N, C-alpha and C positions, 0 to 999 in steps of 0.2 A: 561502606557506603556511608554518607552522613545525612542527616536529615535536614533538607532544605526544601523550600516550596517548589513542587514539580508536579503540579495537579496532572493526573491520568486523562488524557483526551477521551472523549465519548467513544471513539472507534476502536480503542485498545481493548483487547481481550485478555491482558496479562493479568496474573493473580498477585502482582507485586504490591507492597502498600503504597498508597498515596504519600507524597511528600519525602521520598528519597531520591537523592541525586544518583546519577550514573545508571539509570534505568533505561533500557531500551524498550520503547512502546511499539507494540506489534498487534495490527488487526487484519486476520484473514478475512478477505471479502469473498472469496470462492474459488473453485476449481474448474478447470475446463481440460478437455482432451484435445490434444494437438499433435497430429501425425503419431498417434499411437502412445504419448507420453502425456502425462498428467502434470499441467502446470498450474501454480497456484498464483493469484493475485493478492497482494499483501500491501498494507500501508504500513510502513517502517519510519520510525523516528529514533535516532541515536541522540545521545547528549550533544554530540558534536555537530549535528546537521538538522536541517529542518525536515519535517515530515514529507515522504515521497512515496509515489506509487511505485511498486516493483512487480515484476513478473518472475517467478523462480520454479525451478524444476531441473531440467538437464542443463538449462543455462540460466544466468540471472541477468536481468536487465533493470536498471533504474531509470525510471521515466521522469525526466525533468518537469517541473511543475507547469512550464510554459508550453510542454509539448504533448499534453493529455490528448487534445483534440486531433492533433496529427496522428498520434499513435491509434487512437480509435478508427480514424479514417483508414490508415493503412491496414489495420487488422480487417477492418470490413471488406476492404477492397481485396484481401487476400483470403475471404471466404470464412474467417475466424470470428463469426458473429458472436458466439458465446464469449469468447475471451474479450472482444471489443466491449461488449456490454458490461463485464466485470470491471475492465479499466474505467469506463465512463462512471460506473457506479461508485468507484473508489474516489475519482476525481471530485464527484459530487459531493461526497462525504468530506472530504479534506476542504473543499470551497465552504461547506456549511459550516464546519468547525472553525473556520478562519485560519486554516492550516495549522 
């Protein structure tokens, strides 16, 4: 890795040094139990892509930034209120940080 400006976003819980290129920024928002499985809501930003909300566990889903509200609504309709709240919180954090 080489030193270049790459400020760590406020939501990132990584222990990598500020100012290094090639860093993956990751912030765990929380966990929910879905169908007996634990799923984790994470904000993830790789050097090649913008920050996105993801759901990971037995499957991995990347939620496009324009689809946060729709995903929250779908999860709520499916009775997954805890997961919906985590996605909503992550989306709000991204918006607050200016993505």
